[in-house]
C-alpha positions in Angstrom: -68.2 26.0 -11.1 -71.4 25.3 -9.2 -74.7 25.5 -10.5 -75.9 27.9 -7.8 -73.3 30.3 -8.5 -73.7 30.3 -12.2 -77.5 31.1 -11.2 -76.7 33.9 -9.0 -74.2 35.5 -11.2 -76.7 34.9 -14.2 -79.9 36.0 -12.8 -81.3 32.6 -12.4 -81.1 29.2 -13.3 -84.1 28.6 -15.4 -83.8 31.7 -17.0 -79.9 30.5 -17.7 -81.2 26.9 -19.4 -83.8 28.9 -21.4 -81.2 31.2 -22.9 -78.7 28.2 -23.4 -81.4 26.4 -25.5 -81.8 29.5 -27.8 -78.1 30.0 -28.2 -77.7 26.5 -29.5 -80.3 26.6 -31.7 -79.0 29.9 -33.0 -75.2 28.6 -33.2 -77.1 25.6 -35.6 -79.5 28.2 -37.8 -76.7 31.0 -37.9 -73.4 29.3 -37.8 -71.6 31.3 -40.4 -72.8 34.2 -38.7 -71.3 33.7 -35.4 -68.3 35.6 -36.2 -67.0 36.7 -32.8 -66.9 33.3 -31.5 -64.3 32.6 -34.5 -62.1 34.8 -33.3 -59.0 33.2 -31.6 -58.6 32.7 -27.8 -56.4 35.7 -27.1 -58.8 38.0 -28.9 -61.7 36.8 -27.2 -59.9 37.1 -23.9 -58.6 40.7 -24.1 -62.8 41.1 -24.7 -63.6 39.1 -21.6 -61.1 41.1 -19.7 -63.0 44.6 -20.3 -65.9 43.3 -18.6 -67.5 42.3 -15.2 -66.9 39.0 -14.0 -70.6 38.4 -13.9 -70.8 39.1 -17.4 -67.7 36.6 -18.2 -69.5 34.1 -16.3 -72.9 34.5 -18.0 -71.2 34.6 -21.7 -69.2 31.5 -21.3 -72.1 29.6 -19.3 -74.3 30.1 -22.7 -72.0 29.0 -25.4 -69.7 26.0 -25.3 -66.9 28.0 -27.5 -66.8 30.7 -24.6 -66.9 28.1 -21.5 -62.9 27.2 -21.4 -62.3 30.9 -21.1 -62.6 32.5 -17.7 -60.2 29.7 -16.7 -57.7 31.6 -18.9 -58.2 35.1 -17.8 -55.2 36.6 -16.1 -56.8 39.1 -14.4 -59.7 38.3 -12.1 -62.2 41.0 -10.3 -64.7 39.4 -8.1 -66.7 41.8 -5.4 -69.4 40.3 -2.7 -71.8 42.9 -4.2 -71.9 40.2 -7.1 -73.1 37.7 -5.2 -76.4 39.8 -3.1 -79.8 39.9 -4.5 -80.6 42.8 -7.5 -82.9 44.6 -5.0 -80.4 44.5 -2.0 -79.4 47.9 -0.8 -75.7 48.6 0.9 -77.4 48.4 4.3 -78.4 44.7 3.3 -78.0 42.7 6.7 -75.3 40.6 8.0 -77.0 37.2 6.6 -77.3 38.3 3.4 -73.3 39.6 3.4 -72.4 36.4 5.2 -73.6 33.9 2.5 -72.4 36.3 -0.2 -68.9 36.3 1.1 -69.6 32.4 1.2 -70.4 32.2 -2.5 -67.5 34.4 -3.3 -64.9 32.3 -1.5 -66.8 29.4 -3.5 -66.3 30.9 -6.6 -62.5 32.4 -6.1 -61.9 28.7 -5.0 -62.6 27.3 -8.2 -61.1 29.9 -10.1 -57.6 29.2 -8.5 -57.9 25.3 -7.9 -59.4 24.0 -10.9 -57.2 21.5 -12.6 -58.1 22.7 -16.0 -56.4 26.1 -15.3 -53.6 26.4 -17.7 -51.9 29.2 -16.6 -51.1 31.8 -13.4 -53.5 34.4 -12.7 -51.6 37.7 -12.7 -53.9 39.6 -10.5 -56.8 38.6 -8.5 -59.1 41.8 -7.6 -61.1 40.9 -4.4 -63.6 43.7 -3.0 -65.2 41.7 0.4 -66.6 42.6 3.7 -64.9 42.8 7.0 -66.1 39.3 8.4 -62.9 37.8 10.2 -63.5 33.7 9.5 -64.3 34.2 5.9 -61.6 36.7 5.6 -59.3 33.7 7.0 -60.6 31.2 4.7 -59.8 33.6 1.8 -56.4 34.2 3.3 -55.4 30.4 3.1 -56.9 30.4 -0.9 -54.7 32.9 -1.6 -51.4 31.6 0.3 -52.0 28.4 -1.2 -52.6 29.9 -4.7 -49.1 31.8 -4.1 -47.2 28.9 -2.8 -48.3 26.6 -5.8 -47.5 29.6 -8.4 -50.9 30.0 -9.8 -51.5 33.2 -8.0 -48.5 36.0 -8.4 -50.5 39.6 -7.4 -53.6 40.4 -5.3 -55.9 43.7 -4.8 -58.0 43.7 -1.4 -60.8 46.0 -0.9 -62.2 45.6 2.1 -65.2 48.0 3.8 -66.8 47.2 7.1 -70.2 45.4 7.3 -71.0 48.0 9.7 -71.7 51.8 8.0 -69.0 54.1 8.8 -71.6 56.5 9.7 -72.7 54.0 12.0 -69.5 53.4 13.7 -68.5 54.6 16.9 -64.5 54.7 18.1 -65.1 51.2 19.7 -66.5 49.8 16.5 -63.7 51.3 14.7 -60.7 49.9 16.9 -62.7 46.3 16.7 -62.3 46.8 12.5 -58.5 47.6 13.2 -58.4 44.6 15.6 -60.0 42.0 13.4 -57.9 43.3 10.3 -54.8 42.7 11.8 -55.8 39.2 13.1 -56.3 38.5 9.8 -53.2 39.9 8.1 -51.5 38.4 10.9 -52.8 34.7 10.1 -51.9 35.2 6.5 -48.4 36.3 6.5 -47.6 35.1 2.9 -50.5 37.5 1.4 -48.1 40.2 2.0 -45.5 38.7 -0.7 -48.2 39.5 -3.5 -50.4 42.3 -2.0 -50.5 45.2 -4.4 -53.6 47.4 -3.9 -55.1 47.8 -0.4 -57.9 49.6 0.2 -59.3 49.9 4.1 -62.3 51.5 5.6 -63.4 52.9 9.1 -60.9 52.0 11.1 -58.9 52.8 13.7 -55.7 51.5 14.4 -52.5 51.5 16.7 -49.4 53.5 15.8 -47.3 50.2 15.9 -49.9 47.9 14.0 -50.3 50.6 11.1 -46.4 51.2 11.0 -46.1 47.4 11.1 -48.7 46.8 8.3 -47.2 49.6 6.0 -43.7 48.0 6.1 -44.9 44.6 5.8 -46.7 45.1 2.3 -43.4 45.3 0.4 -44.9 45.2 -2.9 -48.0 47.5 -2.2 -48.3 50.0 -5.0 -51.5 51.2 -4.3 -53.1 52.5 -1.0 -56.4 53.9 0.1 -57.0 55.0 3.9 -61.0 55.8 4.2 -62.0 57.1 7.7 -59.1 55.4 9.2 -56.9 56.8 11.6 -54.0 55.8 14.7 -56.1 58.1 16.8 -58.4 61.3 16.9 -55.8 64.1 15.4 -52.7 62.0 15.2 -49.9 62.2 13.3 -49.0 59.3 10.8 -45.3 59.1 9.7 -44.9 57.3 6.7 -41.0 56.5 6.4 -40.8 54.0 4.1 -37.3 54.0 1.8 -37.9 50.3 0.0 -41.3 51.0 -0.5 -42.9 50.7 -4.0 -46.0 52.7 -3.2 -47.2 55.0 -6.4 -50.5 56.0 -5.5 -52.1 57.0 -2.2 -55.5 58.2 -1.1 -56.5 59.6 2.4 -60.1 60.1 2.4 -62.2 61.6 5.6 -59.0 60.4 7.7 -58.9 62.0 11.4 -55.4 62.6 11.0 -53.6 66.3 12.2 -51.0 65.3 9.7 -49.6 62.6 7.5 -45.6 63.2 7.1 -44.4 61.4 3.9 -41.0 61.1 5.2 -39.5 58.7 2.1 -41.6 57.2 -0.1 -39.5 57.0 -3.2 -41.5 55.9 -5.9 -45.0 57.5 -4.9 -46.7 59.4 -8.1 -50.1 60.3 -7.2 -51.6 61.7 -3.5 -55.1 62.4 -3.5 -56.4 63.6 -0.5 -60.3 64.4 0.5 -61.8 66.3 3.4 -59.9 65.9 6.8 -60.3 67.3 10.4 -57.2 69.2 10.7 -57.1 73.0 10.6 -54.1 72.9 8.1 -53.5 71.1 5.4 -52.5 67.4 6.6 -49.8 66.0 4.3 -46.0 67.5 4.6 -43.7 66.2 2.1 -39.7 65.3 2.6 -38.3 62.5 0.0 -41.2 61.8 -2.5 -38.9 62.7 -5.9 -41.7 60.9 -8.3 -44.6 62.7 -7.0 -46.5 63.5 -10.3 -49.9 64.3 -9.3 -51.7 65.8 -6.5 -55.4 66.1 -5.7 -56.6 68.3 -2.8 -60.1 68.8 -1.7 -60.4 71.3 0.9 -61.4 71.1 4.1 -64.7 71.2 5.8 -64.0 74.3 7.8 -64.3 77.6 5.9 -62.2 79.2 8.4 -59.3 77.1 7.0 -56.6 78.9 4.7 -53.6 77.6 3.4 -51.0 78.7 0.9 -50.2 76.5 -1.9 -46.4 77.1 -1.5 -46.9 75.2 1.9 -48.9 72.6 0.4 -46.6 71.5 -2.6 -43.7 72.0 -0.1 -40.4 70.9 -1.8 -41.9 68.8 -4.2 -40.0 69.5 -7.6 -41.6 67.5 -10.4 -45.3 68.0 -9.6 -47.0 68.2 -13.0 -50.9 68.0 -12.8 -52.5 69.7 -9.5 -56.3 69.6 -9.0 -57.9 71.7 -6.4 -61.6 71.1 -5.4 -63.4 73.5 -3.1 -67.0 71.8 -3.1 -68.9 74.9 -3.0 -66.9 76.2 -0.2 -65.0 79.4 0.4 -61.7 79.9 -1.7 -59.4 79.3 1.0 -55.9 79.7 -1.2 -54.1 82.8 0.1 -53.0 84.9 -2.5 -49.1 84.7 -3.1 -48.4 86.4 -6.2 -44.8 85.5 -7.9 -44.1 83.2 -5.0 -46.0 80.6 -6.6 -44.1 80.6 -9.9 -41.5 78.2 -8.5 -44.0 75.8 -6.7 -45.5 76.0 -10.4 -42.5 75.4 -12.6 -43.2 72.0 -13.5 -46.6 72.2 -13.8 -48.8 70.9 -17.2 -51.9 70.7 -16.1 -53.9 72.7 -13.6 -57.7 72.2 -12.6 -59.8 74.3 -10.3 -63.1 72.1 -9.2 -66.0 73.1 -7.0 -66.0 76.5 -7.4 -69.1 78.2 -6.5 -71.4 79.3 -9.1 -72.2 82.7 -7.9 -68.2 83.5 -8.1 -66.4 85.7 -10.3 -64.2 83.5 -12.1 -61.1 85.8 -13.3 -59.2 85.3 -10.3 -58.6 81.6 -11.3 -56.1 83.7 -13.9 -53.8 84.7 -11.3 -53.0 81.1 -10.6 -52.9 80.4 -14.3 -50.5 83.5 -15.2 -48.0 81.5 -12.2 -47.7 78.2 -14.3 -46.5 79.3 -17.7 -46.0 75.6 -18.7 -49.3 74.6 -17.8 -50.7 73.0 -21.6 -54.3 72.2 -19.9 -56.2 74.5 -17.7 -59.8 72.9 -16.3 -62.5 75.0 -14.4 -66.0 73.4 -12.9 -68.2 75.5 -11.2 -70.6 74.2 -8.1 -74.0 74.6 -8.8 -76.1 72.5 -6.1 -79.2 73.1 -4.5 -79.3 69.9 -2.4 -79.1 69.9 1.3 -75.8 70.1 2.1 -74.8 72.8 0.2 -78.0 74.7 1.5 -76.8 74.1 5.1 -73.6 75.2 4.5 -74.9 78.5 2.6 -76.6 79.1 6.0 -73.8 78.6 8.1 -71.6 80.8 5.8 -73.3 82.7 3.3 -70.7 84.6 2.1 -68.6 82.7 -0.7 -66.1 85.0 -1.3 -62.4 84.3 -3.5 -60.5 86.7 -0.8 -58.2 89.2 -1.9 -57.5 88.0 -5.2 -56.5 91.1 -7.3 -56.6 90.8 -11.5 -55.5 94.3 -12.1 -52.1 93.1 -12.4 -52.7 90.2 -15.0 -50.0 90.5 -17.7 -50.7 91.6 -21.2 -52.1 89.2 -24.1 -49.9 86.4 -24.7 -49.6 85.4 -21.2 -49.9 82.0 -21.3 -48.2 80.8 -24.2 -48.2 76.9 -23.2 -51.7 76.5 -23.2 -53.4 74.5 -25.6 -56.7 72.9 -24.1 -59.2 74.8 -21.7 -61.9 72.8 -20.2 -65.3 74.2 -18.6 -67.2 71.6 -16.6 -70.9 73.2 -15.7 -70.8 75.8 -18.5 -73.7 78.4 -19.1 -73.7 81.2 -21.5 -73.8 83.7 -18.4 -71.4 86.9 -18.0 -68.6 85.3 -15.7 -68.3 82.1 -18.0 -68.0 84.0 -21.0 -65.6 86.6 -19.1 -63.3 83.9 -18.2 -63.2 82.2 -21.7 -62.8 85.7 -23.5 -60.0 86.4 -21.1 -58.0 82.7 -21.7 -58.4 83.2 -25.6 -56.8 86.5 -25.8 -54.0 85.4 -23.4 -53.3 81.8 -24.9 -52.3 82.2 -28.6 -51.9 78.5 -28.8 -55.0 77.4 -27.7 -56.5 74.7 -29.7 -59.6 73.3 -27.8 -62.1 74.5 -26.0 -64.3 71.7 -24.4 -67.9 72.8 -22.8 -69.4 70.4 -20.5 -73.0 70.4 -18.8 -72.7 70.4 -15.0 -72.9 67.1 -13.2 -76.0 65.2 -12.7 -77.0 65.0 -9.0 -79.8 63.1 -7.7 -80.0 65.1 -4.2 -80.6 67.8 -6.7 -83.4 66.6 -8.7 -84.9 65.3 -5.5 -85.2 68.9 -4.1 -86.6 70.5 -6.9 -89.0 67.4 -7.3 -88.2 67.4 -11.1 -88.1 63.9 -13.6 -84.8 63.7 -15.3 -84.6 67.6 -15.5 -80.8 67.1 -13.8 -80.0 65.1 -16.7 -81.0 66.8 -19.6 -78.7 68.9 -21.4 -78.9 72.7 -21.3 -76.6 72.9 -24.5 -79.6 74.4 -27.1 -78.6 74.1 -30.7 -79.0 78.1 -31.4 -76.6 78.6 -28.1 -74.2 76.2 -29.6 -73.9 77.8 -32.9 -73.4 81.3 -31.2 -70.4 79.8 -29.3 -69.0 78.7 -32.2 -69.5 82.0 -34.2 -68.1 83.5 -31.6 -64.9 81.5 -30.6 -64.5 78.6 -33.2 -63.4 78.1 -37.0 -61.6 80.9 -37.3 -63.5 83.8 -35.7 -60.8 85.3 -33.4 -58.4 84.8 -36.4 -57.4 81.2 -35.3 -58.7 78.2 -35.5 -60.2 76.8 -32.1 -62.0 73.7 -31.8 -64.9 73.8 -29.5 -66.4 70.5 -28.1 -69.6 70.4 -26.3 -70.4 67.5 -24.2 -73.7 67.5 -23.1 -75.6 65.3 -20.3 -78.4 63.3 -21.6 -81.5 61.8 -19.8 
């Protein structure tokens, strides 16, 4: 591997040589103390598999004992950002990105083509930028490695050079055209592609359909700001597909019809422009987890029964409202059929000013739920402030808690998770109500609110958002109220603070 690449990944050539000399000196003086280097290769490789590639290169370049290990790794993860200056931003200019991509290609070639490589690469994961001629070079390397048996699986993430927010429809069509040209120029690439993340592209319907059909080994697909025309319908009828995870983020589809996806396990849908929930299900027998983040429109209303449709095996459901209006239409007992297989239910992004007892109506409709999670939204940063001005009333609609069942309603519930917890009436009332109805509850997890740089900037505070709000006396009070058998049965209370 070239000295230039090692220098870039290790923070500079002079520094690298200095550290190398120090390490060699330490090896002589403390040979008996270097127990890690005495471990067999398979254990050292297990360690390297869990760190970034820059750390792998740095480590192997500083020790002769570790120098051969990168060529034994079965999973390589490289991203173009590794090769950019440490002080660069995501808005780096085209020249910097072009140089970084060139360096990445050299390193990929060194890994794949080295005569010292003793085994094939099980998975090559690449995060690259959409620069057509350089993508073609990557495609050639990958195809040659597949043909020679040196590469089994490929994972690709391809953000565009131009920022999503600065791109218009013409840019998005050009991005899609460049992507299709790359894939058409590297047809053997489809045979090993198992993960594909695409961004900021507007495909034609035939191109999208051809892309999905061609990726026969694809297991994980993410479309971020992608479409086939504004408010269009994407039909995914892939009876032979191996797709297991699908993410749709900020896409402009009116609707995505999952007609046949026999292996799909996870669906994550975040932000959309449709007036209704944009995904419908037909044949998705393995669907286990659905994560649903609400639309930007506060007028959007939906029924959970319509959201889940005819799915029969969903066990994990996450609904995230991002501090907006609770847009679920109350359905009462109609939910029980849709929730009959549910094991985990998470309700996130609930505005901090809202009452929380309405969430028990959903929980009561899910008798098999074992983990119930709540996270409140407590942001004062710009976006939330604008939304509050446009829609000052943050209501939960006509959710009635008067008909909630008596004690022992939640027989299977074993764990309650509360994010953004504070010792205020609304939060304590919810905890008491759950404990009263869940005789088998074992664990109560209380977590600080999530750190937000924007909120910190608004308040002009230094690190205040990162400092835990849990005080020792408050923790003691919670333990006395709810833990250590104070309610006649032991409940473990876990405090998860955020520290500066």
